[in-house]
NUKOL-930127 format. One record per residue: residue number from 1; residue in one letter; x, y, z of N, C-alpha, C, CB in turn. Coordinates in Angstrom, 3 decimals. Glycine has a CB too. Layout:
BEGIN
REC num residu      n.X      n.Y      n.Z     ca.X     ca.Y     ca.Z      c.X      c.Y      c.Z     cb.X     cb.Y     cb.Z
REC NUM      A        X        Y        Z        X        Y        Z        X        Y        Z        X        Y        Z
...
END
This chain:
BEGIN
REC num residu      n.X      n.Y      n.Z     ca.X     ca.Y     ca.Z      c.X      c.Y      c.Z     cb.X     cb.Y     cb.Z
REC   1      X  120.973   39.775   41.058  120.460   40.811   40.803  121.635   41.643   40.553  119.562   41.198   41.752
REC   2      X  121.757   42.516   39.656  122.796   43.091   39.550  122.178   45.272   40.254  123.350   42.626   37.583
REC   3      X  122.694   45.598   40.727  122.521   47.280   40.915  122.446   48.108   40.346  123.113   47.854   41.340
REC   4      X  121.387   49.085   40.241  121.035   49.782   39.054  122.251   50.768   39.201  119.435   50.457   38.997
REC   5      X  123.124   50.498   38.438  124.379   51.726   39.160  124.082   53.051   38.112  126.560   51.066   38.957
REC   6      X  122.985   53.363   37.456  122.189   54.478   36.151  121.814   55.081   37.645  120.509   53.806   34.638
REC   7      X  121.052   54.216   38.174  120.506   54.852   39.194  121.199   55.294   40.675  119.534   54.092   39.370
REC   8      X  121.935   54.701   41.029  122.843   55.167   42.027  123.856   56.295   41.672  123.564   54.046   42.466
REC   9      X  123.900   56.322   40.641  125.319   57.377   40.204  124.126   58.900   39.926  126.552   56.619   38.113
REC  10      X  123.333   58.542   39.709  122.413   59.713   39.654  122.381   60.181   41.042  120.945   59.379   39.101
REC  11      X  121.516   59.471   41.847  121.428   59.474   43.228  123.000   60.552   43.810  121.396   57.598   43.755
REC  12      X  124.121   59.616   43.628  125.789   60.140   44.046  125.683   62.036   43.620  127.385   59.025   42.639
REC  13      X  124.739   61.924   42.081  125.645   63.307   41.741  124.838   64.383   41.919  126.240   63.445   40.234
REC  14      X  123.632   64.150   43.239  123.029   64.779   43.594  123.488   65.446   44.861  122.113   64.235   43.513
REC  15      X  124.479   65.198   45.711  125.487   65.386   46.487  126.856   65.772   46.088  125.537   64.431   47.068
REC  16      X  127.269   66.146   44.780  128.043   66.541   44.113  128.195   67.754   43.644  128.036   65.958   43.475
REC  17      X  127.886   68.840   44.522  127.386   70.052   43.925  127.399   71.120   45.416  125.670   69.734   43.099
REC  18      X  127.981   72.163   45.926  128.327   72.925   46.878  126.910   73.544   47.005  129.576   73.836   46.595
REC  19      X  125.961   73.989   45.485  124.752   74.252   45.950  124.083   73.590   45.845  124.263   75.015   45.702
REC  20      X  124.030   72.263   45.881  122.775   71.045   46.055  123.271   70.971   47.568  122.860   69.237   44.931
REC  21      X  123.831   71.004   47.990  124.375   70.624   49.279  124.349   71.533   50.619  125.679   70.360   49.004
REC  22      X  123.843   73.072   50.064  123.133   73.908   50.900  121.932   73.849   50.768  123.416   75.056   50.837
REC  23      X  121.060   73.690   49.612  119.726   73.630   49.354  119.464   72.235   50.538  119.362   73.390   47.493
REC  24      X  120.276   71.049   50.291  119.954   70.248   51.005  119.455   70.298   53.142  121.059   69.573   50.497
REC  25      X  120.828   71.320   53.082  121.214   71.784   54.530  119.631   72.801   54.873  123.055   72.911   54.509
REC  26      X  119.446   73.472   53.273  118.121   74.094   54.098  116.920   74.169   54.178  118.026   74.922   54.147
REC  27      X  116.616   72.550   53.390  115.433   71.832   53.830  115.704   70.867   55.098  114.898   71.003   52.615
REC  28      X  116.925   70.883   55.629  116.947   70.170   56.696  115.955   70.530   57.540  118.070   70.199   57.254
REC  29      X  115.818   71.868   57.644  114.787   72.335   59.025  113.456   72.230   58.813  114.895   73.855   59.499
REC  30      X  112.904   71.550   57.350  111.678   71.246   57.018  111.569   71.644   55.396  110.676   71.996   58.010
REC  31      X  109.675   71.609   55.543  109.726   72.110   53.757  109.660   73.441   53.574  108.458   71.601   52.783
REC  32      X  110.281   73.853   52.254  110.675   75.282   52.073  110.065   75.698   50.733  112.302   75.497   52.091
REC  33      X  109.488   76.680   50.549  108.975   77.095   49.042  110.208   77.436   48.353  107.884   78.434   48.958
REC  34      X  110.165   77.702   47.045  111.035   78.000   46.513  111.738   79.397   46.695  110.684   77.724   45.525
REC  35      X  110.715   80.345   46.382  110.892   81.558   47.135  111.849   82.017   48.157  109.955   81.684   47.639
REC  36      X  111.288   81.067   49.111  112.445   81.198   50.379  113.204   81.020   50.065  112.583   80.597   51.446
REC  37      X  114.048   79.253   49.307  115.468   79.173   49.116  116.021   80.310   47.602  115.778   77.322   48.859
REC  38      X  115.640   80.757   47.145  115.798   81.789   46.248  116.579   82.895   47.305  114.250   82.282   45.536
REC  39      X  115.753   83.403   48.394  115.833   84.594   48.950  117.422   83.811   49.894  114.112   85.224   49.895
REC  40      X  117.711   82.718   50.180  118.709   82.315   51.205  120.115   82.130   50.378  118.210   80.865   52.013
REC  41      X  119.594   81.821   49.069  121.309   81.050   48.525  121.182   82.176   47.235  121.415   78.674   47.845
REC  42      X  122.447   82.046   46.910  122.871   83.485   45.721  122.642   82.647   44.088  125.183   84.194   45.944
REC  43      X  121.477   82.560   44.512  121.194   81.985   42.527  120.010   82.272   41.895  121.130   80.238   42.185
REC  44      X  120.192   82.432   40.629  118.866   83.012   39.954  117.692   81.781   39.931  119.239   83.564   38.234
REC  45      X  116.500   82.512   39.612  115.507   81.321   39.171  115.664   80.088   38.169  114.479   81.930   38.639
REC  46      X  117.032   80.498   37.073  116.699   79.002   36.256  117.766   78.299   37.454  117.311   78.807   34.079
REC  47      X  118.556   78.549   37.946  119.998   78.295   38.675  119.409   77.412   39.688  120.911   79.730   39.372
REC  48      X  118.233   77.919   40.350  117.623   77.245   41.480  116.909   75.627   40.757  116.314   78.464   42.217
REC  49      X  116.078   75.899   39.422  115.334   75.015   39.305  116.462   73.925   38.709  114.069   75.437   38.507
REC  50      X  117.256   74.331   38.207  118.363   73.409   37.734  118.390   72.039   38.838  119.948   74.346   37.737
REC  51      X  119.376   72.742   40.184  119.458   72.129   41.160  118.444   71.256   41.412  119.647   72.841   41.982
REC  52      X  117.319   72.146   41.751  116.103   71.225   42.476  115.553   70.036   41.484  114.674   72.281   42.876
REC  53      X  115.920   70.419   40.022  115.508   69.360   39.509  116.320   68.114   39.804  115.389   69.604   38.259
REC  54      X  117.524   68.006   40.035  118.579   67.003   39.839  118.757   66.894   40.859  119.690   67.140   39.140
REC  55      X  117.757   67.435   42.490  117.551   66.934   43.169  115.988   65.871   44.042  118.113   67.737   43.412
REC  56      X  115.441   66.218   42.935  114.172   65.838   43.002  114.262   64.534   41.706  113.064   67.284   42.755
REC  57      X  114.354   64.381   40.738  114.973   63.266   40.245  116.119   62.486   40.473  115.078   63.465   39.380
REC  58      X  116.437   62.405   41.875  117.363   61.397   42.550  117.030   60.667   43.396  118.279   61.805   43.064
REC  59      X  115.654   61.426   43.828  114.820   60.892   44.701  114.902   61.665   46.476  115.248   59.265   44.587
REC  60      X  115.845   62.059   46.639  116.543   62.801   47.690  115.453   63.669   48.381  117.761   63.702   47.090
REC  61      X  115.096   64.832   47.174  113.706   65.711   47.535  112.734   65.248   46.650  113.798   67.383   47.346
REC  62      X  111.564   66.131   47.726  110.145   65.846   46.697  109.779   67.114   47.124  108.846   64.425   46.992
REC  63      X  108.784   66.938   45.988  108.357   68.500   45.324  106.648   68.571   45.035  109.273   68.758   43.566
REC  64      X  106.270   69.516   45.448  104.672   69.722   45.261  104.099   70.974   44.732  104.001   69.591   46.539
REC  65      X  103.238   71.018   44.440  102.730   72.628   43.766  101.778   73.126   44.362  102.202   72.723   42.314
REC  66      X  101.571   74.078   45.230  100.627   74.671   45.532  100.575   75.949   45.270  100.434   74.471   46.530
REC  67      X   99.319   76.525   44.038   98.902   77.579   43.407   99.691   77.541   42.270   98.951   78.765   44.140
REC  68      X  100.630   78.424   42.492  102.130   79.312   41.625  103.809   78.800   42.243  102.014   81.482   42.115
REC  69      X  103.570   78.503   43.311  104.557   78.216   44.111  104.880   76.530   44.305  104.190   78.925   45.378
REC  70      X  105.865   76.452   43.986  106.443   74.566   44.521  107.090   74.779   45.649  107.727   73.557   43.433
REC  71      X  106.518   73.787   46.428  107.217   73.610   47.504  108.246   72.292   47.812  106.263   73.704   48.380
REC  72      X  109.257   72.342   48.238  110.004   71.257   48.595  110.212   70.542   49.846  110.959   71.528   48.301
REC  73      X  110.904   69.306   50.004  111.043   68.726   51.480  111.877   67.422   50.819  109.326   68.331   52.499
REC  74      X  113.066   67.038   52.062  113.859   66.298   51.961  112.873   64.697   52.144  115.017   66.771   52.969
REC  75      X  113.185   63.937   51.149  112.364   62.805   51.360  112.606   61.842   51.827  111.955   62.429   50.608
REC  76      X  112.219   61.385   52.738  112.684   60.101   53.930  113.014   58.973   53.163  111.412   59.543   55.079
REC  77      X  112.001   58.610   52.067  112.410   57.393   51.475  113.730   57.259   50.903  111.569   57.093   50.544
REC  78      X  113.903   58.557   50.088  115.022   58.826   49.436  116.424   59.080   50.375  114.656   59.987   48.611
REC  79      X  115.836   59.450   51.324  117.276   59.810   52.460  117.263   58.802   52.830  117.355   60.879   53.749
REC  80      X  116.739   58.109   53.417  116.984   56.267   54.209  117.857   56.020   52.641  114.854   54.728   54.605
REC  81      X  117.374   55.657   51.408  118.421   54.371   50.370  119.561   55.430   50.064  117.529   53.571   48.445
REC  82      X  119.585   56.687   50.175  121.289   57.462   50.046  121.812   56.675   51.339  121.451   59.651   50.291
REC  83      X  121.740   56.835   52.544  122.396   56.420   53.517  122.790   54.808   52.937  121.500   56.610   54.904
REC  84      X  122.144   54.220   53.567  122.233   52.457   52.782  122.996   52.631   51.605  120.582   51.650   52.179
REC  85      X  122.937   53.123   50.682  124.031   53.097   49.730  125.282   53.555   49.801  123.724   53.574   48.841
REC  86      X  125.315   54.570   50.301  126.192   54.963   50.725  127.270   53.553   52.214  125.419   56.442   51.129
REC  87      X  126.772   53.646   52.910  126.985   52.326   53.936  127.926   51.347   52.801  125.140   51.404   54.531
REC  88      X  126.742   50.670   51.936  126.741   49.547   51.119  128.112   49.810   50.183  125.261   49.420   50.263
REC  89      X  128.401   50.782   49.704  129.846   51.310   48.888  130.998   51.505   49.798  129.671   52.820   48.123
REC  90      X  130.568   51.412   50.715  132.021   52.047   51.440  132.542   50.902   52.171  131.811   53.424   52.619
REC  91      X  131.183   49.766   52.888  131.954   48.866   53.758  133.018   48.251   53.147  131.184   47.874   54.300
REC  92      X  133.943   48.447   54.189  135.234   47.164   54.166  135.114   45.816   53.921  135.867   46.978   55.389
REC  93      X  135.674   45.220   53.472  135.505   43.379   53.008  136.065   42.976   54.658  136.984   42.540   51.212
REC  94      X  135.501   41.409   54.690  135.629   40.928   55.778  137.187   40.906   55.924  134.887   39.689   55.883
REC  95      X  137.808   40.607   57.029  139.372   40.323   56.706  139.521   38.793   56.432  140.422   40.767   58.041
REC  96      X  140.721   38.493   55.991  140.952   37.576   55.497  140.306   37.716   53.884  140.530   36.576   56.414
REC  97      X  139.358   38.276   53.675  138.846   38.163   52.015  139.570   38.809   50.986  137.472   38.759   51.775
REC  98      X  141.288   38.641   51.124  142.004   39.024   49.944  142.261   38.166   49.137  143.042   39.544   50.125
REC  99      X  141.563   38.816   47.654  142.067   38.392   46.156  142.906   38.583   45.746  141.631   38.659   45.262
REC 100      X  143.795   37.949   45.103  144.790   38.357   44.039  144.960   37.505   42.831  146.078   38.455   44.621
REC 101      X  145.492   38.131   41.891  145.851   37.121   40.621  147.281   36.470   41.099  146.044   38.058   38.936
REC 102      X  146.809   35.238   40.679  148.379   34.424   40.497  148.994   34.570   39.200  148.309   32.762   40.670
REC 103      X  150.305   34.677   39.606  150.812   34.566   38.258  151.647   33.789   37.604  151.217   35.385   38.021
END
């Protein structure tokens, strides 16, 4: 079965922005309310919403509503998948497994 490259790209995109990396760093200490993230980051509400949507859709972050507040945390399943994917994509080929076109 061929890997789902679209989903993999969506996941890796989540790590390709300085603001999202800062958000992940803050979430590393545990679940945070959006209001706390707004205080910690130099982002407006719409900017935070944009980045959180990407993080949640990638599967790396989980969200939950409590009243009018949204809380975010790092997804254990998403985190494990991201680590596994990065290992798989960057694993060197075994020695002696060289392929070359013969002219």
